[in-house]
Every structure is written in C-alpha cells, then in structure tokens.
PLY file of the C-alpha trace (Angstrom):
ply
format ascii 1.0
element vertex 79
property float x
property float y
property float z
element edge 78
property int vertex1
property int vertex2
end_header
-184.35 -113.55 -171.65
-184.21 -117.21 -172.59
-183.78 -119.44 -169.53
-180.92 -121.41 -171.12
-178.98 -118.21 -171.78
-179.69 -117.09 -168.20
-178.47 -120.39 -166.71
-175.37 -120.28 -168.94
-174.53 -116.76 -167.76
-175.07 -117.72 -164.11
-172.87 -120.80 -164.57
-170.04 -118.83 -166.18
-170.16 -116.21 -163.43
-170.23 -118.96 -160.80
-167.23 -120.76 -162.32
-165.29 -117.48 -162.48
-166.12 -116.63 -158.86
-165.28 -120.14 -157.64
-161.96 -120.13 -159.45
-161.13 -116.77 -157.86
-162.43 -117.69 -154.41
-161.33 -121.31 -154.04
-158.63 -121.52 -156.77
-157.38 -124.57 -158.66
-160.78 -125.95 -159.57
-160.81 -125.46 -163.33
-157.29 -124.23 -164.01
-154.58 -126.46 -162.55
-150.97 -127.24 -163.21
-150.40 -130.57 -164.91
-147.44 -132.88 -164.30
-145.30 -130.78 -166.65
-146.00 -127.60 -164.70
-148.23 -126.04 -167.37
-151.60 -124.52 -166.53
-154.39 -126.60 -168.07
-158.15 -126.82 -167.90
-159.35 -129.63 -165.65
-163.02 -130.16 -166.47
-163.36 -133.30 -164.36
-162.54 -131.41 -161.16
-164.91 -128.62 -162.21
-167.78 -131.04 -162.79
-167.06 -132.72 -159.46
-167.13 -129.34 -157.73
-170.38 -128.33 -159.42
-172.09 -131.61 -158.54
-170.67 -131.92 -155.00
-173.58 -130.12 -153.24
-176.08 -132.55 -154.76
-174.68 -135.51 -152.81
-172.62 -134.09 -149.90
-173.48 -131.70 -147.08
-170.10 -129.94 -146.76
-171.06 -126.96 -148.93
-174.40 -126.31 -147.21
-173.13 -124.01 -144.45
-173.67 -120.24 -144.36
-169.99 -119.61 -145.07
-169.92 -121.73 -148.21
-173.19 -120.89 -149.95
-171.39 -118.59 -152.40
-169.48 -121.58 -153.79
-172.47 -123.95 -153.69
-173.65 -124.34 -157.29
-176.97 -125.92 -156.33
-177.82 -123.02 -154.02
-176.71 -120.35 -156.50
-178.67 -122.03 -159.27
-181.85 -122.36 -157.19
-181.57 -118.77 -155.95
-180.94 -117.47 -159.47
-183.88 -119.38 -160.90
-186.07 -117.98 -158.12
-185.00 -114.46 -159.12
-185.58 -115.29 -162.80
-189.13 -116.47 -162.23
-189.88 -113.67 -159.77
-189.05 -111.01 -162.33
0 1
1 2
2 3
3 4
4 5
5 6
6 7
7 8
8 9
9 10
10 11
11 12
12 13
13 14
14 15
15 16
16 17
17 18
18 19
19 20
20 21
21 22
22 23
23 24
24 25
25 26
26 27
27 28
28 29
29 30
30 31
31 32
32 33
33 34
34 35
35 36
36 37
37 38
38 39
39 40
40 41
41 42
42 43
43 44
44 45
45 46
46 47
47 48
48 49
49 50
50 51
51 52
52 53
53 54
54 55
55 56
56 57
57 58
58 59
59 60
60 61
61 62
62 63
63 64
64 65
65 66
66 67
67 68
68 69
69 70
70 71
71 72
72 73
73 74
74 75
75 76
76 77
77 78
C-alpha cells in the first residue's frame, strides 16, 4: 500500500475517533446554531501534541495525533 494512502486512512480514522471521543473538534455549531465544519480547530487539535505536553499522558494517547501517527508508521514499516 502506498504510504500516502495509508497516512490518509489513518488520519481519517483518527479524526472520526476524536470527533466521537472528544466531540466538537471538527463539527461545531456556528453563531446561527447550524452545524458546520471547523477546520481551524481540527488543525489546532492535530498539531497540539507537537508543541504541548497535555496530550502525552497514558489516558490521552488515543487522541494524540503525533503518537497515533508514529505508532501507525511503525506498524507500516514493520509489515
């Protein structure tokens, strides 16, 4: 499998899991009360582990994009 396809699949699964687990990361209500996509909050959430330590605890590794990406790439190269 192409690595870019693999990373894309991992990212989509991660976003779906994070939205289910944490909620209101990608899909939020705007000022009019309608559900909209908020890509700025999603990018902030994805990049948060690269510059803050709050998501590096055992209880939050499932919503840590850096950890999930490193782990997934390890599995990819192992197999």
